[in-house]
N, C-alpha and C positions, 0 to 999 in steps of 0.2 A: 504494500500500500504506500503510494507516494504522497497522498493527501493527508490532511490532519486526521488524527485518530478520534473517532466518536466515542471510543470506550477507553478507559484508563488501562484496562487489562490488555496484555499482548496476546496475539494468536500464537499457536504452538511453535511455529518456525521462528517467529520473531522473539520468542521467550527463551530460545535455546542458548545454553552455555556449555562450552567445551573446556575441560581442564586437561592440559597436557603437562603432567608432573614429571618433567623430563629428567632422565638419569644422565649424569655427566659423561661426556665422551661416547655418545651413542649415535652421532650424526644429528643431534637435536638442533643445533644451530642451522644446519642445512634445511631441515624440515620446517623449522619455525620461520625462516625467511620466505618460504612459499606462502605461509599464512599472511605475513606482512605484505607480500607482493599482491595478494588477491583481495585484501580486505576492502580497499576502496571500490574496486570493481564489483565485488559480491555484497557490499554493503553490510559489513559487520565490524566489530571493534577487536583489536588485539591489545592485550595488556600483559606486561611482564611482571611477575611476582618476584620482587627483589627482597630477599630475606637477609638480615644482618649476618655477615660472615658466611653466607650461603648455608646457614643452618637449615637442614631439611625438616626439623621438628619444631613446630610452633608451640608457644605457650598456650595454656588453656584459654586465656583471655584473648589472645590473637586468633585462636581457632574460631571463637565466637564472632569476633569482628570480621574475619574473612568470610565465614558462612553468611553473615548478614549482608556484607558487601555484594557477594556473588548473587544472592537471591533477590535483593531488593533494589539494586542499582539499575533501574530500567533504562537509563540513558546509555548504558554500555551494553545493551542487548540488541541483537545477538552478540555474544562475546566469546572470544578465544583467549583463555588465560594460560600462560606458560611460566614455569619456573621450577627450580630444583627443590621441590618439597615432596615429602612422603605422602602417601595416600591418606586422605581424610574422609571419614564416613559422615556424610551430611545427614543421614537418617538419625544419628544420635542427637542432633540439634532440633529435631521436630519440624524440619522444613517439608513442605508439601511436594516440591519437585526437586529431584536431585540433578546435578550437572552430569554431563556425559564425559566420562574419563577415557582418554586414549594414551598410549605410550609406545615407546620403541626400546627394545633391549638388544644387547650385543653379546657375542662370545665373551665370557668373563675375563679370560686372559688377554685377549686382544684389547678389551676395554681398559684393563689395568696398564698395559704397555703404553697405550695411547695417552692415558692420564699421566703416567710417569714422565714421559718426554714433554708433554704439554707444560708441566710445572717447571721444567728446566729451559725449554726453548720457545714456548708459546706456539703460535700458529700464524698462518698467513691472513687471518681475519683482522687481528690487531697486532702487527709485527713489532711495533714500538713499545708495547706495554711490558713493563718489567714483571717477570714472574717470580713466584715465591722461592723457587730453587735455582734461579738463574745463576750461572757460574759453575754449577755442579756438572762436570763432564762425564761422570761415571755412567756407563751403559747399564741397561736393565740386566743384562747377563752378569755383569760384575756385581751389581747390587744383590742379586739372588745368590750368587756364589759366596758372597761375604755375609749373607744373612741380614741385609739391611732392612730398616723398618719401612721404607717407602715401597718396597716390593714384597713385603711379607704376605703370606696367605690371608692374614686378617684384612688386608686392604681389598681383597676380592669381595668382601661382604658388603655389598651396596645395593645391588638390584633387588635382592630379597627384601631388605628392610624398606626400600622405596615402595614396594607393592604391599608389604605387610601393614605399614602405617605408623600410627602414633602411640602404639602400646609399647611399654618398656621392653617386653620380651622380643619385640621386633628387632631391637638393636643389640641383643645379646648374641655375639658372634657364634655361629654354629648351632643356633637353636632350631631344632626340628619343628617345633610349634610354629616358629616364624615362617619357615618355608611352607608348611601346610597352609598357613593363613594367607601367605602371598599367592599361592596357587588358587585358593578359594576366591580371593579378591579378583585375580586375573580373569577367572571364568565368570564370576557373578557380578562384578562391579565395573568392569572395563568393557566398553563397546568394542574396541579393537586394539590389539597389541601386536605391533610389527617387529621385525628384526632389522638391524642395520644392514645386514648383508643382502636383504631383499626389500630395500626401502621403496623402490619404484612401485612394486606390487602393493605395498602398504598404502601408498598414495592413491593408486588406481582404485583400490577397494573403498577408500574414504570418499573419493569423488563419486563413485557409483551409489554409495549409501547415504552420504550427507552432502548432496550437491549445493545446498544453501551456503555452505562454507567453501567447499572444495571444487566447485565447478571451474574447470580449466587448469587444475593442479597438475595433472599427469603431463599434459603438453608443456607446461611451464618447467616442470622438472627435467623433462627430456631435452628441452632446447635452451633453457635459461642459463645465463652465465653463473648464476648463484647455486646451481644444483649441487656442486660439491665444494661449496664456498670455503669451509673451514677445514684446513688440513694441518695437523700437527707437524711442525718442522723438525728435522734432524732425527726422525724416528728410525730406530734400527730394529729389525725383526729379531726376536729371541731365538736362540738355538734350540734344537730338539732336546738337549740335555736340560736346559732351563725350564722348558715347558714340562718335561717329565718330572722334574723336581717339584714344581708347583702342583702338578696333578696328583701327587702323593697325599696332599693334605685333604682332610675331611671337608674343609671349608670350600675348596675348589669343587669337590664332588657334589656338594649341596647346591652351590651357585650354578654349576653346570647342569645339574638335574633340573633346576628351575628354568634355565635357558632352553634346554631341550623340550621341556614341557610347553613353554611358550611357543617355541618354533613349531612343534607338532600341531598345536591349536591353530596357529596362524595358517599353516599349510592346509589344514582341514577346512577352514573357512574359505580360503582361496580356491580350493578344489571344487567347492560347491557354488562358487560365484563366477567363475570364468571358464572359458574354453580355449584350447590352444589350436592355432592354425598357422602352419609354416613358421613355427618358432616364436610366434607372437601370441600374446594373451588378449582375449576379448571378453568384455563383461557380458554375462548372459542377460537376455531380455527377461521380462517378468514371466515366471514359470507357474503361476497359479491363476485361477479365476473363480468366480462365484456362479453357482447354478442352483436350480430347484429352490427358487426364492418364493416363499409363501408368507402370508396369503397373497394371491395375485392382485395387482393393482388394476383398477377399472380403466 
């Protein structure tokens, strides 16, 4: 509707809010830039959730403020919110309509390697920005060999707590309960979770299912200059020995189990949404209809 609203309430599509609680170093900047590039054309708002010191856990009072903002800030609807925050269950706060959660995750060792070098050398997105570990020339392989803290298995524990949420147990490294809760939330609370390695397919599915936000996203990703905008510089791939050493840890086994679980679910959704022809994927047309409608209208 382009004209003035006769009713203060918004219709379903205009009342929509998406939360992308992005996990660091999972191609989140590349995907978010697509949302920014499309927002004017598709007429929605994009807002970055900037938390102090990138703390993914909000205080209880901030949780209340955040939920109130998301649900009642009509001027910012439809809205796409993104930030490094862990999952927050809006139902706990008594809201009538919950936002739509989406996310992307990555192979846990690849994500950690990327983050390790990002802290030291930054990326090509903001090359002049001084990073926290700038000046440290030690490779990831050397760090693992020496038992360094920045490459310890405990640093792998991130994707599970991001999906698990704001419970204390979510942040207990190696918690089986946290992994089970993360899996539950992924299935029941997230509209779609993609993987970094298959980002284009994730975008294609979002465009098909939520065109109000993502109309034109697939083409923009394929042709746009910002498709792979952010690349960590000076990144050296770890050796097989380094990978094998990390894979001995129970933490890696749990994070990898969660990643494989997410990947399987994503591929299941994709398999039922697309068809392949000559190596390309095409979104399926509507595959259901209504019949035997009674009572018959005159």
